[in-house]
N, C-alpha and C positions, 0 to 999 in steps of 0.2 A: 823403651821408645821414654824419653824423659815428658814429662808434663808440660803443656802450652803454658807460653807468658799469656798475661790478657793480650799483650799487643799482638800477638801470634792470632789468638782465637779473635780478637778485633776485626783483624785481616781478611780471615779466612772467612768469618762471617759477611763480611762486605762481597765479597766474591761468589759467595755462597748464592747472595742475592737476588742476581740477575740469573741465577742457571735455573733451568727446568727438572722438577725430578726425572732421575732416570728409573727408578723402580718404583711400585706399586708394591707396598704391602699387604694382602688380605687377611680372608680366615684362614689360612693355611700358611702364615706368616712363614714361620721358620724351618722349614724344610730344607733340607743339605745343597736340593739345587737351590735354593734362594741364597741360600748362604753363601756358598759355590762364585754367583753368579754376584754378589757385591763385593768379593774377596778381588775376582776378577776385573772387578771395575775399577776397583781404589787403585788396583797395581797399572791401571792404565790410565785414571784421571786423578789422584789422588782424593781429589775432594770430588764427591758425590753428595746428592741431595734425593730422600728416599719419600714418598708418600705414603702416609695410611691411610688405608679406607676405613671407610663406617664400618663395614662388616668385619673388620679384624678386631678382634677381643681382645689383644692385648693393649696396654696402658704404652704408650709412644716412649715417653722416658723406661722403662724398662726393655723395650724393646730395640732400642738404642743401644743400651748397655748390654744386653744379651748379643747383638748385631757386633757391633764395637770387640766385644770381648773375641768371640770367634773368627773376626778376620782381623784380629790383633790391630785395629785403629783406636781413633780418638771420637769421640761425640765430640763437635765442634758446637751443636746445639740443637733441642729440639724446640719446637716451637708450634703448638695446635698440633697439629696433623703432620707436619715435616721433620722429619730427622736429618742432621746434616754430621756424613761423616767425613774424617780426614784420615790419611795413612800417608805417614812421608815415603818419597817413594827412593830406589836406589839412584845412588850416588851421581850416575851418569845421565839418568833418566828424569832426573827432579825437572819437574814440569812448575812447580810453587816455588817459589824463593820467600823462605818466612823472613819479617824485618827481626 
């Protein structure tokens, strides 16, 4: 997947602003089950928000990078303890039309 343009990233950030986190990364953040659940959610929704809990020892930016790599998605942004990931959907199931 090609890199996002600034405009596309800004658009995804604006969509993510109103979203609630659907996952919480705790102290066992990067389990295979967690990664699989995130991957499935990305397939279904394309854009998801993850909340990093206080008991998670991982740095949110590092966690975002590792999750993006494992789920073949892109990090839209990391603000504080919130991670936003995006994965382009398959053509016929695209939910988000990027500018």
